[in-house]
PDB file with one MODEL, atoms N, CA, C and O in Angstrom:
MODEL        1
ATOM      1  N   UNK A   1       0.794  -1.175  -0.094  1.00  0.00           N
ATOM      2  CA  UNK A   1       0.102  -0.028  -0.072  1.00  0.00           C
ATOM      3  C   UNK A   1       0.894   1.247  -0.086  1.00  0.00           C
ATOM      4  O   UNK A   1       1.907   1.259   0.614  1.00  0.00           O
ATOM      5  N   UNK A   2       0.610   2.251  -0.730  1.00  0.00           N
ATOM      6  CA  UNK A   2       1.172   3.589  -0.790  1.00  0.00           C
ATOM      7  C   UNK A   2       1.117   3.945   0.565  1.00  0.00           C
ATOM      8  O   UNK A   2       0.198   3.687   1.342  1.00  0.00           O
ATOM      9  N   UNK A   3       2.489   4.749   0.879  1.00  0.00           N
ATOM     10  CA  UNK A   3       2.718   5.318   2.206  1.00  0.00           C
ATOM     11  C   UNK A   3       1.704   6.375   2.365  1.00  0.00           C
ATOM     12  O   UNK A   3       1.168   6.440   3.471  1.00  0.00           O
ATOM     13  N   UNK A   4       1.299   7.321   1.340  1.00  0.00           N
ATOM     14  CA  UNK A   4       0.433   8.417   1.840  1.00  0.00           C
ATOM     15  C   UNK A   4      -0.870   7.615   2.078  1.00  0.00           C
ATOM     16  O   UNK A   4      -1.534   7.949   3.059  1.00  0.00           O
ATOM     17  N   UNK A   5      -1.346   6.541   1.260  1.00  0.00           N
ATOM     18  CA  UNK A   5      -2.768   6.033   1.725  1.00  0.00           C
ATOM     19  C   UNK A   5      -2.779   5.483   2.943  1.00  0.00           C
ATOM     20  O   UNK A   5      -3.878   5.478   3.498  1.00  0.00           O
ATOM     21  N   UNK A   6      -1.648   4.902   3.668  1.00  0.00           N
ATOM     22  CA  UNK A   6      -1.486   4.396   4.806  1.00  0.00           C
ATOM     23  C   UNK A   6      -1.530   5.511   5.718  1.00  0.00           C
ATOM     24  O   UNK A   6      -2.086   5.271   6.790  1.00  0.00           O
ATOM     25  N   UNK A   7      -1.098   6.618   5.554  1.00  0.00           N
ATOM     26  CA  UNK A   7      -1.053   7.842   6.625  1.00  0.00           C
ATOM     27  C   UNK A   7      -2.404   8.312   6.444  1.00  0.00           C
ATOM     28  O   UNK A   7      -2.800   8.766   7.517  1.00  0.00           O
ATOM     29  N   UNK A   8      -3.306   8.400   5.516  1.00  0.00           N
ATOM     30  CA  UNK A   8      -4.483   8.652   5.333  1.00  0.00           C
ATOM     31  C   UNK A   8      -5.455   8.060   6.140  1.00  0.00           C
ATOM     32  O   UNK A   8      -6.308   8.723   6.731  1.00  0.00           O
ATOM     33  N   UNK A   9      -5.348   6.551   6.208  1.00  0.00           N
ATOM     34  CA  UNK A   9      -6.240   5.716   6.900  1.00  0.00           C
ATOM     35  C   UNK A   9      -5.775   5.915   8.327  1.00  0.00           C
ATOM     36  O   UNK A   9      -6.681   5.818   9.155  1.00  0.00           O
ATOM     37  N   UNK A  10      -4.634   6.158   8.772  1.00  0.00           N
ATOM     38  CA  UNK A  10      -4.246   6.380  10.095  1.00  0.00           C
ATOM     39  C   UNK A  10      -4.775   7.592  10.479  1.00  0.00           C
ATOM     40  O   UNK A  10      -5.328   7.587  11.578  1.00  0.00           O
ATOM     41  N   UNK A  11      -4.754   8.630   9.869  1.00  0.00           N
ATOM     42  CA  UNK A  11      -5.267  10.055  10.378  1.00  0.00           C
ATOM     43  C   UNK A  11      -6.961   9.792  10.399  1.00  0.00           C
ATOM     44  O   UNK A  11      -7.679  10.232  11.297  1.00  0.00           O
ATOM     45  N   UNK A  12      -7.349   9.169   9.497  1.00  0.00           N
ATOM     46  CA  UNK A  12      -9.019   9.093   9.536  1.00  0.00           C
ATOM     47  C   UNK A  12      -9.241   8.318  10.832  1.00  0.00           C
ATOM     48  O   UNK A  12     -10.184   8.736  11.502  1.00  0.00           O
ATOM     49  N   UNK A  13      -8.602   7.326  11.302  1.00  0.00           N
ATOM     50  CA  UNK A  13      -8.808   6.513  12.287  1.00  0.00           C
ATOM     51  C   UNK A  13      -8.586   7.302  13.676  1.00  0.00           C
ATOM     52  O   UNK A  13      -9.318   7.151  14.654  1.00  0.00           O
ATOM     53  N   UNK A  14      -7.550   8.104  13.627  1.00  0.00           N
ATOM     54  CA  UNK A  14      -7.221   8.977  14.745  1.00  0.00           C
ATOM     55  C   UNK A  14      -8.241  10.180  14.950  1.00  0.00           C
ATOM     56  O   UNK A  14      -8.546  10.635  16.052  1.00  0.00           O
ATOM     57  N   UNK A  15      -8.697  10.604  13.790  1.00  0.00           N
ATOM     58  CA  UNK A  15      -9.644  11.783  13.795  1.00  0.00           C
ATOM     59  C   UNK A  15     -11.123  11.091  14.356  1.00  0.00           C
ATOM     60  O   UNK A  15     -11.863  11.711  15.121  1.00  0.00           O
ATOM     61  N   UNK A  16     -11.395   9.871  13.911  1.00  0.00           N
ATOM     62  CA  UNK A  16     -12.640   9.428  14.326  1.00  0.00           C
ATOM     63  C   UNK A  16     -12.475   8.970  15.960  1.00  0.00           C
ATOM     64  O   UNK A  16     -13.410   9.154  16.739  1.00  0.00           O
ATOM     65  N   UNK A  17     -11.365   8.437  16.340  1.00  0.00           N
ATOM     66  CA  UNK A  17     -11.247   8.086  17.687  1.00  0.00           C
ATOM     67  C   UNK A  17     -11.465   9.637  18.624  1.00  0.00           C
ATOM     68  O   UNK A  17     -12.245   9.766  19.568  1.00  0.00           O
ATOM     69  N   UNK A  18     -10.706  10.536  18.160  1.00  0.00           N
ATOM     70  CA  UNK A  18     -10.662  11.727  18.819  1.00  0.00           C
ATOM     71  C   UNK A  18     -12.178  12.237  18.869  1.00  0.00           C
ATOM     72  O   UNK A  18     -12.676  12.631  19.924  1.00  0.00           O
ATOM     73  N   UNK A  19     -12.799  12.206  17.798  1.00  0.00           N
ATOM     74  CA  UNK A  19     -14.467  12.798  17.764  1.00  0.00           C
ATOM     75  C   UNK A  19     -15.272  11.875  18.721  1.00  0.00           C
ATOM     76  O   UNK A  19     -16.223  12.404  19.296  1.00  0.00           O
ATOM     77  N   UNK A  20     -15.026  10.625  18.955  1.00  0.00           N
ATOM     78  CA  UNK A  20     -15.754   9.624  19.910  1.00  0.00           C
ATOM     79  C   UNK A  20     -15.376  10.101  21.204  1.00  0.00           C
ATOM     80  O   UNK A  20     -16.246  10.085  22.075  1.00  0.00           O
ATOM     81  N   UNK A  21     -14.185  10.540  21.496  1.00  0.00           N
ATOM     82  CA  UNK A  21     -13.749  10.668  22.884  1.00  0.00           C
ATOM     83  C   UNK A  21     -13.880  12.080  23.251  1.00  0.00           C
ATOM     84  O   UNK A  21     -13.374  12.502  24.290  1.00  0.00           O
ATOM     85  N   UNK A  22     -14.729  13.052  22.207  1.00  0.00           N
ATOM     86  CA  UNK A  22     -15.013  14.335  22.463  1.00  0.00           C
ATOM     87  C   UNK A  22     -13.794  15.204  22.850  1.00  0.00           C
ATOM     88  O   UNK A  22     -13.839  15.909  23.858  1.00  0.00           O
ATOM     89  N   UNK A  23     -12.744  15.158  22.079  1.00  0.00           N
ATOM     90  CA  UNK A  23     -11.680  16.023  22.252  1.00  0.00           C
ATOM     91  C   UNK A  23     -11.965  17.355  21.928  1.00  0.00           C
ATOM     92  O   UNK A  23     -12.991  17.664  21.323  1.00  0.00           O
ATOM     93  N   UNK A  24     -11.058  18.223  22.319  1.00  0.00           N
ATOM     94  CA  UNK A  24     -11.135  19.719  22.027  1.00  0.00           C
ATOM     95  C   UNK A  24     -11.351  20.145  20.631  1.00  0.00           C
ATOM     96  O   UNK A  24     -10.930  19.401  19.745  1.00  0.00           O
ATOM     97  N   UNK A  25     -11.849  21.056  20.369  1.00  0.00           N
ATOM     98  CA  UNK A  25     -12.292  21.400  19.114  1.00  0.00           C
ATOM     99  C   UNK A  25     -10.948  21.893  18.206  1.00  0.00           C
ATOM    100  O   UNK A  25     -10.862  21.834  16.980  1.00  0.00           O
ATOM    101  N   UNK A  26     -10.050  22.333  19.036  1.00  0.00           N
ATOM    102  CA  UNK A  26      -8.533  22.794  18.411  1.00  0.00           C
ATOM    103  C   UNK A  26      -7.762  21.608  17.842  1.00  0.00           C
ATOM    104  O   UNK A  26      -7.156  21.561  16.771  1.00  0.00           O
ATOM    105  N   UNK A  27      -7.922  20.533  18.889  1.00  0.00           N
ATOM    106  CA  UNK A  27      -7.038  19.333  18.649  1.00  0.00           C
ATOM    107  C   UNK A  27      -7.734  18.679  17.319  1.00  0.00           C
ATOM    108  O   UNK A  27      -7.032  18.179  16.440  1.00  0.00           O
ATOM    109  N   UNK A  28      -9.084  18.715  17.233  1.00  0.00           N
ATOM    110  CA  UNK A  28      -9.586  18.014  16.181  1.00  0.00           C
ATOM    111  C   UNK A  28      -9.286  18.803  14.902  1.00  0.00           C
ATOM    112  O   UNK A  28      -8.942  18.235  13.865  1.00  0.00           O
ATOM    113  N   UNK A  29      -9.424  20.114  15.007  1.00  0.00           N
ATOM    114  CA  UNK A  29      -8.840  20.907  13.768  1.00  0.00           C
ATOM    115  C   UNK A  29      -7.539  20.569  13.208  1.00  0.00           C
ATOM    116  O   UNK A  29      -7.364  20.442  11.996  1.00  0.00           O
ATOM    117  N   UNK A  30      -6.663  20.427  14.048  1.00  0.00           N
ATOM    118  CA  UNK A  30      -5.102  20.031  13.999  1.00  0.00           C
ATOM    119  C   UNK A  30      -5.147  18.469  13.233  1.00  0.00           C
ATOM    120  O   UNK A  30      -4.307  18.237  12.363  1.00  0.00           O
ATOM    121  N   UNK A  31      -5.812  17.784  13.474  1.00  0.00           N
ATOM    122  CA  UNK A  31      -5.889  16.555  13.004  1.00  0.00           C
ATOM    123  C   UNK A  31      -6.398  16.620  11.680  1.00  0.00           C
ATOM    124  O   UNK A  31      -5.836  16.125  10.703  1.00  0.00           O
ATOM    125  N   UNK A  32      -7.540  17.280  11.667  1.00  0.00           N
ATOM    126  CA  UNK A  32      -8.224  17.373  10.310  1.00  0.00           C
ATOM    127  C   UNK A  32      -7.411  18.105   9.222  1.00  0.00           C
ATOM    128  O   UNK A  32      -7.667  17.852   8.044  1.00  0.00           O
ATOM    129  N   UNK A  33      -6.360  19.076   9.564  1.00  0.00           N
ATOM    130  CA  UNK A  33      -5.808  19.718   8.708  1.00  0.00           C
ATOM    131  C   UNK A  33      -4.527  18.872   8.231  1.00  0.00           C
ATOM    132  O   UNK A  33      -4.038  18.979   7.106  1.00  0.00           O
ATOM    133  N   UNK A  34      -4.072  18.054   9.193  1.00  0.00           N
ATOM    134  CA  UNK A  34      -3.016  17.177   8.614  1.00  0.00           C
ATOM    135  C   UNK A  34      -3.549  16.141   7.733  1.00  0.00           C
ATOM    136  O   UNK A  34      -2.872  15.729   6.790  1.00  0.00           O
ATOM    137  N   UNK A  35      -4.859  15.640   8.009  1.00  0.00           N
ATOM    138  CA  UNK A  35      -5.325  14.556   7.226  1.00  0.00           C
ATOM    139  C   UNK A  35      -5.606  15.469   5.682  1.00  0.00           C
ATOM    140  O   UNK A  35      -5.172  15.077   4.599  1.00  0.00           O
ATOM    141  N   UNK A  36      -6.281  16.528   5.840  1.00  0.00           N
ATOM    142  CA  UNK A  36      -6.327  17.186   4.525  1.00  0.00           C
ATOM    143  C   UNK A  36      -4.982  17.534   3.731  1.00  0.00           C
ATOM    144  O   UNK A  36      -4.969  17.558   2.500  1.00  0.00           O
ATOM    145  N   UNK A  37      -3.928  17.783   4.456  1.00  0.00           N
ATOM    146  CA  UNK A  37      -2.594  17.960   3.880  1.00  0.00           C
ATOM    147  C   UNK A  37      -2.130  16.557   3.243  1.00  0.00           C
ATOM    148  O   UNK A  37      -1.528  16.511   2.171  1.00  0.00           O
ATOM    149  N   UNK A  38      -2.402  15.627   3.858  1.00  0.00           N
ATOM    150  CA  UNK A  38      -1.909  14.202   3.512  1.00  0.00           C
ATOM    151  C   UNK A  38      -2.819  13.774   2.096  1.00  0.00           C
ATOM    152  O   UNK A  38      -2.299  13.238   1.118  1.00  0.00           O
ATOM    153  N   UNK A  39      -4.030  14.065   2.181  1.00  0.00           N
ATOM    154  CA  UNK A  39      -4.762  13.810   0.938  1.00  0.00           C
ATOM    155  C   UNK A  39      -4.587  14.400  -0.254  1.00  0.00           C
ATOM    156  O   UNK A  39      -4.847  13.917  -1.356  1.00  0.00           O
ATOM    157  N   UNK A  40      -4.015  15.748   0.059  1.00  0.00           N
ATOM    158  CA  UNK A  40      -3.379  16.797  -0.982  1.00  0.00           C
ATOM    159  C   UNK A  40      -2.316  16.246  -1.592  1.00  0.00           C
ATOM    160  O   UNK A  40      -2.247  16.149  -2.817  1.00  0.00           O
ATOM    161  N   UNK A  41      -1.375  15.828  -0.760  1.00  0.00           N
ATOM    162  CA  UNK A  41      -0.066  15.210  -1.180  1.00  0.00           C
ATOM    163  C   UNK A  41      -0.285  13.930  -1.818  1.00  0.00           C
ATOM    164  O   UNK A  41       0.507  13.656  -2.719  1.00  0.00           O
ATOM    165  N   UNK A  42      -1.084  13.185  -1.578  1.00  0.00           N
ATOM    166  CA  UNK A  42      -1.562  12.044  -2.271  1.00  0.00           C
ATOM    167  C   UNK A  42      -1.992  12.036  -3.794  1.00  0.00           C
ATOM    168  O   UNK A  42      -1.658  11.257  -4.687  1.00  0.00           O
ATOM    169  N   UNK A  43      -2.799  13.092  -3.824  1.00  0.00           N
ATOM    170  CA  UNK A  43      -3.403  13.438  -5.186  1.00  0.00           C
ATOM    171  C   UNK A  43      -2.279  14.380  -6.029  1.00  0.00           C
ATOM    172  O   UNK A  43      -2.248  14.351  -7.259  1.00  0.00           O
ATOM    173  N   UNK A  44      -1.470  15.118  -5.327  1.00  0.00           N
ATOM    174  CA  UNK A  44      -0.404  15.677  -6.217  1.00  0.00           C
ATOM    175  C   UNK A  44       0.500  14.643  -6.682  1.00  0.00           C
ATOM    176  O   UNK A  44       0.844  14.642  -7.864  1.00  0.00           O
ATOM    177  N   UNK A  45       0.947  13.703  -5.819  1.00  0.00           N
ATOM    178  CA  UNK A  45       1.728  12.662  -6.270  1.00  0.00           C
ATOM    179  C   UNK A  45       1.040  11.953  -7.427  1.00  0.00           C
ATOM    180  O   UNK A  45       1.777  11.614  -8.352  1.00  0.00           O
ATOM    181  N   UNK A  46      -0.071  11.716  -7.507  1.00  0.00           N
ATOM    182  CA  UNK A  46      -0.641  10.774  -8.327  1.00  0.00           C
ATOM    183  C   UNK A  46      -0.850  11.700  -9.497  1.00  0.00           C
ATOM    184  O   UNK A  46      -0.754  11.058 -10.543  1.00  0.00           O
ATOM    185  N   UNK A  47      -1.098  12.963  -9.699  1.00  0.00           N
ATOM    186  CA  UNK A  47      -1.109  13.828 -10.907  1.00  0.00           C
ATOM    187  C   UNK A  47       0.317  13.856 -11.401  1.00  0.00           C
ATOM    188  O   UNK A  47       0.473  13.549 -12.583  1.00  0.00           O
ATOM    189  N   UNK A  48       1.375  14.171 -10.694  1.00  0.00           N
ATOM    190  CA  UNK A  48       2.692  14.005 -11.002  1.00  0.00           C
ATOM    191  C   UNK A  48       3.019  12.630 -11.874  1.00  0.00           C
ATOM    192  O   UNK A  48       3.462  12.639 -13.023  1.00  0.00           O
ATOM    193  N   UNK A  49       2.762  11.642 -11.222  1.00  0.00           N
ATOM    194  CA  UNK A  49       2.987  10.322 -12.098  1.00  0.00           C
ATOM    195  C   UNK A  49       2.120  10.182 -13.304  1.00  0.00           C
ATOM    196  O   UNK A  49       2.565   9.516 -14.238  1.00  0.00           O
ATOM    197  N   UNK A  50       0.805  10.788 -13.413  1.00  0.00           N
ATOM    198  CA  UNK A  50       0.148  10.794 -14.470  1.00  0.00           C
ATOM    199  C   UNK A  50       0.928  11.615 -15.600  1.00  0.00           C
ATOM    200  O   UNK A  50       1.158  11.104 -16.696  1.00  0.00           O
ATOM    201  N   UNK A  51       1.278  12.768 -15.310  1.00  0.00           N
ATOM    202  CA  UNK A  51       2.055  13.455 -16.085  1.00  0.00           C
ATOM    203  C   UNK A  51       3.342  12.978 -16.753  1.00  0.00           C
ATOM    204  O   UNK A  51       3.773  13.167 -17.890  1.00  0.00           O
ATOM    205  N   UNK A  52       3.833  12.297 -15.697  1.00  0.00           N
ATOM    206  CA  UNK A  52       5.199  11.453 -16.138  1.00  0.00           C
ATOM    207  C   UNK A  52       4.922  10.450 -17.331  1.00  0.00           C
ATOM    208  O   UNK A  52       5.646  10.343 -18.321  1.00  0.00           O
ATOM    209  N   UNK A  53       3.909   9.822 -17.119  1.00  0.00           N
ATOM    210  CA  UNK A  53       3.491   8.593 -17.860  1.00  0.00           C
ATOM    211  C   UNK A  53       2.835   9.188 -19.331  1.00  0.00           C
ATOM    212  O   UNK A  53       2.956   8.622 -20.418  1.00  0.00           O
ATOM    213  N   UNK A  54       2.179  10.352 -19.106  1.00  0.00           N
ATOM    214  CA  UNK A  54       1.915  10.978 -20.407  1.00  0.00           C
ATOM    215  C   UNK A  54       2.885  11.675 -21.428  1.00  0.00           C
ATOM    216  O   UNK A  54       2.699  11.853 -22.632  1.00  0.00           O
ATOM    217  N   UNK A  55       3.983  12.031 -20.644  1.00  0.00           N
ATOM    218  CA  UNK A  55       5.285  12.553 -21.490  1.00  0.00           C
ATOM    219  C   UNK A  55       6.013  11.384 -21.951  1.00  0.00           C
ATOM    220  O   UNK A  55       6.502  11.389 -23.080  1.00  0.00           O
ATOM    221  N   UNK A  56       6.134  10.340 -21.144  1.00  0.00           N
ATOM    222  CA  UNK A  56       6.687   9.030 -21.904  1.00  0.00           C
ATOM    223  C   UNK A  56       6.166   8.519 -23.140  1.00  0.00           C
ATOM    224  O   UNK A  56       6.820   8.071 -24.082  1.00  0.00           O
ATOM    225  N   UNK A  57       4.736   8.648 -23.024  1.00  0.00           N
ATOM    226  CA  UNK A  57       3.808   8.079 -24.219  1.00  0.00           C
ATOM    227  C   UNK A  57       4.119   9.147 -25.235  1.00  0.00           C
ATOM    228  O   UNK A  57       4.551   8.682 -26.290  1.00  0.00           O
ATOM    229  N   UNK A  58       4.023  10.314 -25.195  1.00  0.00           N
ATOM    230  CA  UNK A  58       4.332  11.442 -26.324  1.00  0.00           C
ATOM    231  C   UNK A  58       5.707  11.400 -26.929  1.00  0.00           C
ATOM    232  O   UNK A  58       5.891  11.831 -28.067  1.00  0.00           O
ATOM    233  N   UNK A  59       6.788  10.837 -26.122  1.00  0.00           N
ATOM    234  CA  UNK A  59       7.965  10.623 -26.665  1.00  0.00           C
ATOM    235  C   UNK A  59       8.068   9.486 -27.402  1.00  0.00           C
ATOM    236  O   UNK A  59       8.993   9.399 -28.209  1.00  0.00           O
ATOM    237  N   UNK A  60       7.179   8.471 -27.256  1.00  0.00           N
ATOM    238  CA  UNK A  60       7.323   7.371 -28.061  1.00  0.00           C
ATOM    239  C   UNK A  60       6.906   7.275 -29.438  1.00  0.00           C
ATOM    240  O   UNK A  60       7.087   6.233 -30.067  1.00  0.00           O
TER     241      UNK A  60
ENDMDL
END
């Protein structure tokens, strides 16, 4: 499994547990922001690899 996918699953699990335990809103917000950043990194990495594949096809 991709490292970012594993991180996304971990952050989702942590956020869910924090919600169930009624953590402070600021802590929930920090966890949520880290989850959002990890998701963005995952998609940016995917888009970059797609562009690389497209460039390789065009060169052929």
